[in-house]
N, C-alpha and C positions, 0 to 999 in steps of 0.2 A: 590259840584263840582266833588267829586269822583264818585257820582252816575251818573252824566252826562257823565263822562269819560267811565264808564262801558257801559252805553247805546250806546255811540258812537262806542266803540269797538265791541259790540255785533252786531249792525246793519251793521258795516263796513264788518264784516266777511261774512254776508249773502248777502248783497246788493252791495258789491264791488268785492270780490274775485270770485263770481260766474257769473259775467257779461259775456255774450256771446262775444267772441273775434271779432265777425263780426259786433258788434255795432259800429257806427261811433263816431267820437270825440265829436260831439255835444251832443249825448246821455250820454257819460261819464261825460261831463261837467255838464249836467243837474243833474246827480246823485250826484256829489259832492256838488252842490248847495243845493240839498234836504237834504243831510246828515248834512250840516251846520245848516239848520233850525232845524233838529231834535236835534242836539247837544245843541242848545240853549234853549231847553225845560226846564221849571222849575222843578227840581227834587223833589220839595216839594209836587208835585202831586202824588208821589209814596206812597200813603197811601192805606190801604185795601179797603176803600170805594170809592177810586178814580181809582181803577184798570181798570174798564170798560171804563171810560173816557180817561184814559191814552192810553189804547190799541187802541181806536178809533182815538185818536189824532195822534198816531204814524202811523196808517194805512192811515190817510189822507195825510201824507207826502211821501207815497210810490212812488217810480219811477216805471213806467210801471204798474200802478195800474189797476186791473181788478176784476170784479165781477165773482165769480166762475161759477155760473149757466149760465150766458151769454156766458162765454168762452166755457163751455161744449156743450151748444146748437150749438154754431158756428162751433166748430171743428168736431163734430160728425154728423152734417147735419141731424138733426132729421126728416126733411121733406122727407127723402129717406126711412123711415121705414113705412111700411103699416101694420096696424092691421087688421088681417083677422077674428079673433074671440076673444071674451072675455069669458072665460070658467066659468061655474057655478060649485059649490062644493056640493057634496052629500056624506054623510057617510053611510057605510055599517057596522054597529056595529057587526053583526054576524060574518062576515069574516074579520073584522078589516081593511078594505080597505077604502080609501077616493077616490072618483072619481072626475075628473075634465073634463067636457064635454060640448058639445052643439050638434046640430043636425048633425054635420059632424065629429068632433073630440072626442076622448074618451081616457083619460089617467087615471092611478091609482097610488096611493102611499100608503105605509104602513110602520110602524116601525116593524122591525124584531129583535128578541132577540136570542142571542147565548150565552150559558154559558161560552164559552171560549173567545169569542171576544167582548161580550157586545152588545150594541145597534147598529143597522144599519138601514139606510133608503133604501127602495126599491122603484124604479120607474118603472112602467109597461106601455109599448106602444105596444099593441097587444101581439106578442110573444117575443118582445124585453124586456129584464129585465136588468135594470141598478142598480147595487149595489154600493151605495155611498162609501162604505169602500174601493173600488178598485180605487178611484180617490182622487185627492188633488186639492185645488184651485190654479189657475195660480198665480205665483209670478214673480216679476221683477228680472231680472238677474243683480242685483245691491246691493252690500252689505250695501250701505248707506240707502237703503230703505227696511228693513227686512220684510219678509212675516209674517202675522198674520194667525192663524188657529183657532181662538176661534169660537166655536159653530158649526163648520162643522161636519156633521154626528152625532151630539148630539141631537137626537130627532128633526130632521128637518121637517118642514112643508112648503107646498107651499102657497104663498100669492099673490093674484091677478094675476093668470096665464093668459097668452094670447098666441095666435098663431100669429106670425108676418111674414112678407115677406121682405127680403132684397136682392136686386140684383137677383130676381127670385127664391131665395132659401127660404124655410119655416123653421121656428124655433119655438119650444115651449120656451117661455120666462117667467120667474117668479122670484120674490124675494123669498128668503127662510127665514123663521122665526125659531127661536129656543129659548130655555130657557136661557136667558143671565145670566151671573154671574160676577159681578164686571166690570172690564175693558172690558170684552167680550160684554157688552151691546152696545158698540160703533161700533161693527163690522157690516158690511152690506154684505150679501152673495147673489149672483145672479146665477141662474141656467139657462143655455142656451143649448137646445137639438136640434140637427140637425135632422129634420124629414126624410131626404134622406139617410144620412150615419148612422143614429141611434147612433151618438156619442155625449156625453155630454161635456159641458165645465162649470167649476165653477169659479166664480170670488169672491174675497173677498177684501174689502178695509176698512180701519179703520177711522171712524168718517168723512167720506166723502159721505154723502147721496146725491142722485140725482134722480129726478122724471122722467128723460128721459130714453132713452135706451142706453145701453153701446155698442150696436152693430149697425152698419150702414155702409155706403160706404164713408169713410173719404176723399178719394182723387180722386173720380170720375173715378175709373178704372173698375167699375162693378164687383168688388170682395168684399165680406163682410169684414169689419174690426171690431176689438174689442178694446175697451178702457180699459187698465189696469192701476190702480192707486196704488201708493205706498206712504207711509208716513215715513219720517225720524224719528229718535228718538227725543223726545221732550226735549229741554234743558231749564233750568230755567235761565232767564236773570239775571245776577248778579246785585244786588242793587235794584231790583224791583220784585214784585210778579207777574211776567209775564212769560209766556212760549213762546218760539220761535221754529218753525219747518218748514220743507219744505214738499211739496208733489210733486210727479212726475207723469206725464201723458204720457203713452207710447201706440202707436197703434200696434196692432197685426193683421196680415193678414190671411185670410182663405186659407189653402193649403191642398188639399186632405183630407178633413174632420177634419183637425186640425188647430189650430191657432199658429202662430209663430211671433216673433218680426219683424216689418218692418225695413229693413236695407237700409241706404242711401249709395249706391255704390259710389256716387260722392265724398262724404266726409268721407267715411268709418266709419260711426257711426250710432247709432240707432236714429230714430226720437223721439223727446220728448219735453215736456214743463216741466220746473221746476219752482215752485212757492213758495214764502216765506210768512209766516204769524206770527203775534204776537197775543197772547191771554192772558187774565187774568189767573193767576195760577189756575189750576184745572177746567178751563172753556174752554176746547178745543172743545166744541160742535159746529159743523160746521153749524147747522141750524141757529145759531145766527151770527157767524162770517164767512162771505163769501167773504171778500175783501182780495185779495192777491197782492203781487208784483211779476211780471214775472222776474226771474233772469236768465233764459235760454230759448231761443226759437229756437229749432231745429225741428220745426214741418214740416209736409208735405207741399209741394208747388204744387198746382194744375197746 
């Protein structure tokens, strides 16, 4: 019975206190009904070999349940991204450059070494030289969703580069690979380079991989938007070998060559989604567990 009480308190914290104030009474009533169902789960299932089943059982009772990939596709409007080129890779061992090109575009990258500063990644677009050590990944302005920096500028390499077009603007877009180490293996880094302003943007999120593009036009205003994802600290659910955590999705808008958080002037807050998830202890891999509960929906309204 004590296990059930811990479970009830844990889910109440995330699924009740974080409910959007704008939700109507019927939604609140539905959430209470769901919590009662979860509360009655048999705690005898909380055995190591039952953790996967228990996590799935809990997620089946989520209020405002959503599949992450479907939500990301919907809010980022992937249909607005046009792929102009998929670039091929060629190594120049003599000069230690790697080129990424097709019949129109040509970019280069190499690792540079300095005895005082260590390794550094250099990206070259014609006469434009981008030194990774001069930049940092975009982080959410929210202390509850701390920024990770694993793998950035640590022997970074381009993976599956493309040239894309969003709202008439062209970008070099690629995932960045690196030699992972422990928890850093769960980080995903994305490099977005504006071909007009020659300014780069780096994104990093933890254990939230996505096959689509993090840039598009989210609110149909013909201005490129960027999706920034943060994850809260993982908490071990008392009485069970389960982890619980939240992720936050925030849109950034393109402004004079830079991206900044979209602000809702009407309600004086940033736009966002906040999602909650339960996973088996030490199994936070999002490729397996993609079902979340929406606890806050302050997203863009077209």
